[in-house]
KELO-163253 format. One record per atom (N, C-alpha, C): residue in three letters; x, y, z. Coordinates in steps of 0.2 Angstrom, whole numbers, plus 5000, padded with zeros to 4 digits. Layout:
N
AlaXYZ...
//
This chain:
177
Met515956205137Met515856225143Met516456265145Lys516856355144Lys517556355147Lys517456355156Pro517656345157Pro517756355164Pro517956445168Asn517256445172Asn517256505174Asn518256575180Ala518156605181Ala518556605185Ala518756575191Ile518056585194Ile518156575201Ile518356475199Gln518056425193Gln518256355195Gln519056365191Arg519456415185Arg520156405185Arg520556425191Thr520456475196Thr520756485203Thr520756445204Ala520056405208Ala520256335212Ala520656295210Leu520656275201Leu520856235197Leu521656265198Ile521856305199Ile522756335200Ile522856305206Ala522456335212Ala522656305219Ala522656245220Phe522156215217Phe522256105218Phe522756105215Leu523156145209Leu523556115206Leu524456135211Leu524156195213Leu524856195219Leu524956165224Thr524356145224Thr524356105233Thr524556005229Ala524256005223Ala524455915221Ala525355925222Leu525455955220Leu526255955219Leu526555935227Ala525955955232Ala526355935239Ala526155865239Ile526055835235Ile525755755237Ile526555705241Thr526555645242Thr526655615246Thr526455555247Gly527155505244Gly526955435245Gly526855405251Cys526355335252Cys525955305256Cys526755265256Arg526755235262Arg527355195266Arg527055125261Asp527455085258Asp527055015258Asp526754955263Asp526954975269Asp526554925273Asp525854965275Glu525555025273Glu524955035274Glu524554995269Asp523854985271Asp523454955267Asp522954995268Leu522755015261Leu522455075261Leu521855035255Pro521155065257Pro520755065253Pro520755065247Asp520455015239Asp520655045232Asp520255115232Glu519555135236Glu519155185234Glu519255235237Pro519455325235Pro519355365238Pro519155385245Arg519655395250Arg519555385259Arg519655445260Ile519055515261Ile519155575264Ile519355575270Asn519955575272Asn520355565278Asn520255645284Glu520155705282Glu519955755284Glu519755815280Ile519155845284Ile519055925277Ile518855975282Trp519056015279Trp519056085284Trp518956145279Phe518656195280Phe518656285280Phe519256325283Glu519456355281Glu520256385283Glu519756465281Lys519356515287Lys518956575285Lys519456625284Glu520156625282Glu520656665285Glu520856675276Thr520956615274Thr521156605267Thr520456595262Asn519956565264Asn519456555261Asn519656495257Glu519756445258Glu519956385258Glu519656335261Leu519456275255Leu519256215258Leu519656185257Lys519956135262Lys520656075261Lys520056015263Ile520255975258Ile520055905258Ile520755855258Arg520955815263Arg521655765265Arg521255715262Phe521455675256Phe521155605255Phe521755535255Thr521555495254Thr522055445250Thr521655395246Asp522155365244Asp521755305236Asp522155285237Gly522155175240Gly522355135239Gly522855115234Asp522655105227Asp522755075221Asp523155155217Gly523055195219Gly523055275214Gly522855305209Asp522155255208Asp521855275201Asp521455315201Phe521955375204Phe521455445205Phe521755495200Gly521155535197Gly521355595192Gly521155595186Leu520955635182Leu520955615174Leu521255665172Glu521355635165Glu521755675160Glu521255725157Pro521455775153Pro520955835151Pro520555805143Asp520955765141Asp520655725136Asp520355665136Gln520155635142Gln519755575145Gln519155605145Thr518655605139Thr518055625140Thr517555565135Asp517855525135Asp517555445132Asp517155435140Pro516655405136Pro516055355143Pro516555325146Pro516455325153Pro515855365156Pro516155405159Phe516655455157Phe516955505158Phe516655575154Asn516055575150Asn515755625145Asn515555665150Gln515655725148Gln515155785151Gln514355775150Leu514155775145Leu513655745144Leu513155695144Asn512655685146Asn512255605145Asn511855615138Glu511655565138Glu511155555130Glu510655595131Asp510255615137Asp509555695136Asp510055745140Ser510555755136Ser510855805142Ser511155855146Thr510755805152Thr510955825157Thr511855805158Asp511955865165Asp512755825164Asp512655765170Asn513355735164Asn513555655169Asn513955685174Phe513855635178Phe514355625189Phe514955635188Phe515055585183Phe515655545181Phe516155605179Tyr515855655175Tyr516455695172Tyr516855725178His516555745181His516955785188His517255725192Asn517855735197Asn517855665202Asn517955725208Leu517755785209Leu517755815215Leu517155855214His516455835218His515955885221His516255915224Val515855955226Val515756015234Val515056045233Asp514756005238Asp514156085239Asp514056115246Val513856145246Val513856215251Val513156215254Phe513056205261Phe512356215266Phe512256265267Phe511856305271Phe511656355276Phe511356315283Lys511556345290Lys510956325293Lys510156365295Glu509956345294Glu509256365296Glu508656345299Asp508556375306Asp508256355311Asp508156295312Gly508956265311Gly509256195315Gly509456145310Ala509056165303Ala509056125297Ala509756135293Trp510156115288Trp510456095283Trp510256125279Leu510156175272Leu509856155266Leu510356195259Pro510256185255Pro510656205252Pro510856275249Val511356315250Val511456355248Val511456385240Pro510856435240Pro510556445233Pro511156485231Leu511156455223Leu511556485218Leu511456525214Glu511756565209Glu511456615204Glu511256595199Glu510956605197Glu510456565192Glu510856555185Gly510956475184Gly511656455179Gly512156425181Ala512256465188Ala512856455189Ala513056375192Pro513756345192Pro513856275187Pro513856245192Gly513956255200Gly513956225204Gly514756235206Phe515056175210Phe515756185213Phe515756095211Lys516056105206Lys516256025202Lys516856025198Tyr517555995199Tyr517855995199Tyr518255915194Arg518655935190Arg518855885187Arg519855895191Ile520155825195Ile520655835199Ile521155805191Pro521955825188Pro522055795187Pro522355725188Asp522555685183Asp522855625184Asp523255645188Leu523355575194Leu523855585200Leu524155535201Thr524055475196Thr524555415196Thr525255435198Pro525555395204Pro526255395205Pro526355355202Glu526955375199Glu527555335195Glu527755295202Gly528055205197Gly528755185204Gly528055115205Gln528355075209Gln527955015213Gln527255025215Ser527555065221Ser526855115226Ser526355145223Lys526055135222Lys525155185215Lys524955195224Gln524855205229Gln524755225236Gln524755285236Leu523955375236Leu524055425235Leu523955425241Arg524255485243Arg524055545251Arg523955635249Val523555645247Val523355705244Val523055755249Leu523155805248Leu522955855251Leu522855925246Val521855925243Val521555965239Val521356035242Thr521656085238Thr521356155241Thr520756165236Val520156205237Val519756215232Val519756305237Asp519956345230Asp519756415232Asp519156445232Phe518956465239Phe518456505238Phe518056575238Ala518956595239Ala518656685240Ala518356715237Asn518156705232Asn517756745226Asn516856725228Ala516856665228Ala516256615230Ala515656655234Asn516056635239Asn515856665247Asn515756735245Ser515956775244Ser515656855243Ser515256835237Glu515656835230Glu515056835227Glu514456805224Ile514556735225Ile513856665224Ile513456675230Phe513856665237Phe513356665241Phe513056735243Asn513356795243Asn513056845246Asn513056825256Ile513656825257Ile513456805263Ile513056865268Thr512656845274Thr512056895275Thr512156855283Pro511856925286Pro511556875291Pro511156835294Glu510656805289Glu510456755287Glu510756675286Leu511356715280Leu511656655277Leu512356665280Asp512356655289Asp513056665289Asp513256605293Thr513156555292Thr513256495294Thr513056445288Leu514056415285Leu514056365281Leu514256325283Arg514056265278Arg514356195279Arg514556155271Tyr515056125273Tyr515556105265Tyr515556045266Ser515256035259Ser515255935259Ser515555935253Ala515955855253Ala516355835245Ala516155785248Ile516355745238Ile516355695237Ile516855645232Leu517355615232Leu517755595228Leu517555555222Ile517855555217Ile517655485213Ile518355475208Asp518655385208Asp519055375207Asp519155355200Arg519355345195Arg519355295187Arg519055265188Ala518655205192Ala518455135192Ala517655155196Leu517555205196Leu516955245196Leu516855205205Asn517555215208Asn517355225216Asn517155285220Glu516755315223Glu516555355226Glu516555345234Ser517055405237Ser517055405243Ser516455425248Glu516555425253Glu515855435257Glu515855525257Ile515155525258Ile515055625256Ile515355625265Val515955705266Val515955705271Val516055785271Asn515555805278Asn515455865280Asn516155895285Thr516155975283Thr516756025288Thr516156025295Asp516456035298Asp516456075304Asp515956135301Pro515256155306Pro514956235301Pro515556285302Val515456325298Val515856395299Val515456445301Val515656515305Val515256535307Val515456625303Phe515156655298Phe515556715295Phe515256755299Asp515656805302Asp515356875303Asp515256925296Asn514656975299Asn514357015294Asn514557075297
//
């Protein structure tokens, strides 16, 4: 499956942000599983920002890392959850309830394979800021309307040991129509 333009743009934005990785101090006791410390959406740039840590640095996948458990499809031809290590869901508010934003038929959703970020050296702890570009998605896929003007973004991360972060949500984002 070839990535679409939105996924390529988001991956490029992520790669540029990944260059800003800074190492943790050796004396910090970070958990081995990825932990989302902050998540927010910047309306001015249409970017979702996710700041996370990973104590043992086993985060990210090589492009050719597609053997189980990182294969793209399960035996029943459904998508394998672990093929992607960043999953983003988008919800809209209706009558006080958060409902999934309807995507165009066949749209893959917002799943990404973040490249291997394992730091060199003795300390493997990671502090990462991921940027996902939603510039095209918010206008083309979501079709922001008066009924769909308040969104919330949720994210989950998975490391190579299949440790999952908690699902973390942004604050509500209100778009002007």
